[in-house]
C-alpha positions as CSV (number, residue, x, y, z in Angstrom):
1,M,0.0,0.0,0.0
2,E,1.4,3.4,-1.0
3,H,1.6,6.2,1.6
4,P,-1.1,8.9,1.2
5,F,1.5,11.7,1.0
6,K,3.0,10.1,-2.2
7,K,-0.4,10.3,-3.9
8,I,-1.1,14.0,-3.2
9,G,2.5,15.1,-3.6
10,K,3.1,16.6,-0.2
11,K,6.6,17.7,0.5
12,V,8.3,17.3,3.9
13,A,11.3,19.3,5.1
14,V,13.3,19.0,8.3
15,V,15.6,21.5,10.0
16,G,17.6,20.9,13.1
17,C,20.8,19.8,14.7
18,K,22.5,16.8,13.3
19,H,21.7,14.3,16.1
20,T,18.0,15.1,16.6
21,T,17.4,15.5,12.9
22,R,18.8,12.1,12.2
23,D,16.6,10.5,14.9
24,F,13.6,12.4,13.7
25,I,14.1,11.4,10.1
26,L,14.5,7.7,11.0
27,G,11.3,7.9,13.1
28,L,9.3,9.5,10.3
29,E,10.6,7.0,7.7
30,S,9.6,4.1,10.0
31,Y,6.0,5.5,9.8
32,G,6.1,5.9,6.0
33,F,6.9,9.6,5.7
34,F,9.6,10.5,3.2
35,I,11.8,13.5,3.7
36,D,12.4,15.7,0.6
37,H,14.6,18.3,2.1
38,C,16.9,18.5,5.1
39,V,18.9,21.3,6.6
40,T,21.3,20.3,9.3
41,I,22.8,22.7,11.8
42,S,26.0,21.4,13.5
């Protein structure tokens, strides 16, 4: 089953420090969300 965001073309962007951003992205991807853009602050 395809994720609903893929059908309607929603874009997801994430901004944060490198450690929390990585954990957040992995968490979102485990629920089927796909990140299109990421800005990492070190």
